[in-house]
N, C-alpha and C positions, 0 to 999 in steps of 0.2 A: 726733524729739523736739521740734524747733522747731515743727512743725505741730501737735502736741498742745497745746503751750503757747498757740499762737495760737488754736486752737479753744476752749480753756478760757477764754481772755480774752474772745473774742467771745461765748461762751455767757453768761459772767458779766455782760457789758455789756448783753446783751438782757434778762436777768433783772432787772437794776437798772432799766433803762428801763421795763420792763413794770410793775414795782412802783411807780415814780414816777408813771406815767400813771394807774394805778388810784387812787393817793392824791390826784391832782389832779382826778379826776372829781367834778363837782358833783352833788349829789343835788337833784332837782327839789323845790322848796318847794311844799307843798300849798296854802299861802296866805301872805299877808304881812299882818301886823297881829295883832289879838287875837281869840280865840274863847273861848267860855265853855261849861261843861258842868256839869250837876248829877249828881254821882256817888252820890246817895242814893235817887234815884227820885222825889223830891218834896220839898216844903218849901224852906226857904232856908238850911238848915244846912250843906249840903255842896256848895258850888260851887268850881270851880277855873277858872283862866284860863291859856290858852296864848298866848304872844306869840312870833311869828317875825318877825325883821327881814329886810330885803333882803339883808344880808350873811350870813344864815344863822344868826345867834344865836337861840337858842330858850330860853324860860323858862316853867316851869310852876309856878304858885303857887296855893294855895287861900286861901279866906277863912274866918275863924272863924265859929262859929255866932252870935256876938253882934256881929261886925264887919260893916261894909258894904264896906270896902275890901279889896282883895287885897294883903296885906302879910305879912311874916313870912318864914320860911325856905322857899326854893323846893324843890319836889320834884326839879326838874331845872333846871340852868342851864349851857348850853354850846352847842356847834354842833348844828344840826338834823341828824337822820338819820331814816330811816324808822322806826326803833325807837331810843328813847333810854332810858338806864338810870339808875335811882336806886341809889346805893350806901350801905351802912351798914357801918362797920368794914371798908372795902375789899372788901366782898362785895356782889354784886348783890342788891338787895332786891326791886325790881320794875321792870318795863319799861312803856313806853308806846308803842304803835304809833299814830302820828299820820297820819291820812288827811285828805283835803279836808274831809269833813263828819263824821268820827267819830274817836274815840280809844278804843283797846282797852287795858285793863290786862293785863299779862303777868306770869306767875310767873317766878322766876329761871331756870327751864328753858326759857323762851321760849314756853311754852304759855299760852293765855288763862286768866286767872283766871275762875272760875265762881262764880255766886251773889251778885252785888252787888245786883241788883234782883229777879231771879227765880232761884231756887235751881238751876235746870238750864241756865241760859243764860250765855254769856260776858259778862264785864263790858265791854260796848261801849256808849259814850255818844255821843249826837248833839251836834255842836258848833253853837253859835249865835253870830251876830255881835253880839248884844245881851245885856245883863244888866240886870235891874232887880229891885227889892224894893218890894212894895206894902204899905200898911198894911191894917188890917182893913176899911177902907171902899173898898179897891181903888185908892187914890191912890198914885202912884209916889213913894216917899220917897228912893230912890237909884237911879241908873242909870249905865251906861257903854255907850258905842257905839264 
């Protein structure tokens, strides 16, 4: 009986240590700083900015059609992970798979959203290190780097 108890305690200790080591593993950051993407396929109405800091904090925020700055309620604000989730009423609304040069929008079932730019393709957008808005004469009227 004593051996069984020792075995159970040893097994429980190994399980706890394994769970703690998984929780302490750091996810490799795809970049540090800000990246921008246009999620409408063109124009200046639908841009968003992803910022990842050295400590792993991640924030995704969009700009309004008439705004130059990225302000307002973030889509996501928290620790970076390969996929981060936006919630609404405590339910997954949509996810964002963030890679070095791309972001992919995901449905709540973790499958890619389809039809943002092209009706038959996943909603995957290239990330840029720069963002700018030009006037009708091609002059830059707002930029971020």
